[in-house]
N, C-alpha and C positions, 0 to 999 in steps of 0.2 A: 504493500499500499504505499509505504513512504517512498519506495522507488519509482511508482508510476507519477507519484505526485512531483518528484523531483524531475523527471523527464518532461513532463508538461511545462514545469516552471523553466526549466532551461531553454526549452524550445520557444516559449513565449519571450524570454530575455533576448534570444537572437532575432527574433522578429522585430523587436524594438530596439536593435542595435545602434540605429541612427541618434537616439537619444543619448547614447555615450559619448558623443562628440562633445569638445569643450563648451560649445554653445547649447546644447541639448538640457533636457530636463533631468537626465541621469548622468551627467558630466561628474567627474570625480572631484571631490571637495575634500579629500584626505589631507592634503598639505594645508589648505586653509584652515581646516578643524584641528589640525595638530602642527602648530607653528615651531614649537621647540624641537618635533621630532623632524619637521622637514628642513629645519636649519641644521641639524647634526648628520642627517642622512638626507640629503637632497634627492639624490638618485633613486633611492628606494621608495621615498615618497611619490617621486615623479612616476615610477614604474606603478605604483598603486593606482595612481588618477588616470593612466592611461586607457584609452577605449579598448586596447588589445586585452588588458586585463580583465575587463568586464566579459568580453566575448569569448576568451579562455576560460574564464569561470564558468558561463553559461554551457560551454560545451563540456566542462567536467562534471556539472550537474547531471547532463544527460547521460555521460558514460557511467556516473556513479549509480544513477537510477536504473540503468540497466544492470549493473551488476547486481544492485541489491535485489532486483526482481529474480536474476538468476540464482542468487545465493538465498532464496527464501526458506529453503530447507536446511539451511547450515546458519544457525544463528551467530557464531562466532566470525564467520566471513562478513556475515551483514552488519555486524556491530562495528567491525572495523570500517567498512564503507562509510558506513553512517558517521564515524567520527571524523573521517576525512571530509564528508559532506558537509559537516558542521563547521569544520575549518575554512573550507571554500566560503561557505556563505559568510562566515565573520568577517573575511576579508573585503567581500563584496558590499558587506554593509558598513564597514568602516569607510570604504571608498566614496559611497554616495553621500552618507551621513544624513539620510532622510528618514523621516517618522515612519514608525512601522505600523502595520494595520492587523487584525485579528488573523488573518490569513497567513500573514507571514509568521506569527507567534505559532500557528497550528503546524506550519511546516518544519519549524525548528523542533517542535515537540515530538513530531513524528520521527525524525531522525535521533533526538536525544533517548527517547523511549527505547528504540532499537539499539542503540549503544548499551543502555543499562541493562536491557535484558540479555544481552549477547552471552553472558556466561552462565545462564540458567539452564543449558543442556535441554533436555526434553521438555522442561517446563517453560521454555522461552516462548514458544508460540502462544499459549494460553495466556502467559503473564502479559505479553506484548498487547495482545487484543483486550484484556482485561484494563490496563493501563491507559490505552486509547478512550475506552468508554468513560473512565473516570475523568480523564482530560477533557472530552467533549462536554461532559455533564458540567464541569466547572467553567468552561468557555461559555455554554449557554445561560447557566444561573446568574453567573458575575455579569454578563452583558445585560441580562433581562434586569437585574436589581440595579444597575448603573442607569439604565433608561428609567426605571420607575421612580428613581431620585432625581430624574433631570426635569426640569420645568417643561421643556418643549415636549419630552415624552410623556409627561405627566398630563400635561393640558390637552393631549391629543393632536397636536399641531405639527408634530415632528416630521411626518410623512410628507405632508404637505409642503413643508418648508424645505425638505431635501429636494423635492421634486422641482423646487424653484432655482436650485443652484446650477451653474454652469457645468461643473465637473460631474456631478452624479444626477442631474435632473432629468425630466421629461417635461417639455412644455404642455403637451397634450394632457399628461397625468395631473399636472400642477393645475390647469384650469378646471379639470372634472373634479379634484378634491376640493377646490375653491368653491365650487358651485354644490358640491354636495358635502359640506363640513361634517356631518354626522357619520357619513361613510368614512372619511377621511381619520375621524377620531377613533371609530372602531377598528379600523386596520392597524393603526398605531398602537392602540392598547392591545390588541390581539398578538401583536410581534413581541412586545415586552412581556405579557402575561404568559405567551406560550413558550419563550426562553426559560422564564422562572419556573413553570411547570414540566419542564422536559424530562426530569428524572422520573416522572410518572410513567414514561414509556416502558420502563423496565418492570412495573406493577401491574401492567395490564395482562389479566388472565389469559385472553384470547390471543393466541399467537399471530393470527392473520390480521386483527386489529392493530396490535403492537407493531406489525411490519408494514401496515399502510399509515400509520403515523409517522413512523421512521421514513417512508418514501415521502410523505409531504414535508419533512424536514428537509430532505435533500432538493424536493420542487421549491421550497423557499428559497434555497441559495441559487437555483435556476432563474428564479424571478429577480432576485437581485443582479444576478450577471447580466441580464437581458435589459433591465431598466435603468440600472445604476452603472454601467460598464465597468462591473467588478468580478471578471471571469475568475480571477485567481481565488475566489472563496469556493469555487465548484470544484476545482482539483485539490486544494488544501483541506477543505471540510469532507469533499466528498471521498477523499482517499481514506477518512476514518469510518465512512458508513458500513462498509463490509464487516467491520468489528461489531457496530451496532446490532446488524442482522444475526451476527454469531452470537452474540449475548442473548439477543431475543429468544433463539432457538435453543440456546443451553439452559436457559431459565424455563423455558417451557418444557424441555424434556425432564427437567428435574421435578416441576410440578405434576407431570404425568405420573412419575415414578412414585411421588408423594401420595397421589390418589390410590 
């Protein structure tokens, strides 16, 4: 799962490689952000900021992702590849010095968990999948709590406001939510409450219903990707959803045995 996510992430980076140029949005800012380091090791700082470094980093992500997929039955090899992936990602993050999104944190978590469970031998796959479910639960619940504590989300106006922005908005949806305020408020509250209540998915006794709810969660990310131009959430969080279906089936099997 982490491997597939990194392959897509690397491919997306290569497609956006024009942004790595000095005038691009993803231009290197390491030297400016670390003046003392750049004064002491100017060549190294220049190398980090080079567009070629970002391109090589994306290519490495793809190679490491393929390796992680190929090593899915070999936890130790996958762990070693995950550690290398984390190192490459740290260099690229330091290079751009941009703010990070939830999808970036999830991508890192996939690799970190793969590295931490690498030495668990036969128990590695189950512990890896369990850890992904814990991380996904924390991600949704914390995001939901933060939204409920926010005035914009608590007032029910957040979705309408987001749709008015240039980066993540949709003029058509903004007009519709402006004309249908109550519908916009319902959608806004549904997102917040749905994230907070995500853990309930593991308590649903009907396995089919639980899987349907999980599919709806993935559908949420598809909508976000389509309407807010945030496709990275699909492969970052989508990579964790096979673990959700695994947990649902495992819990369902345990309930069946208990009966």
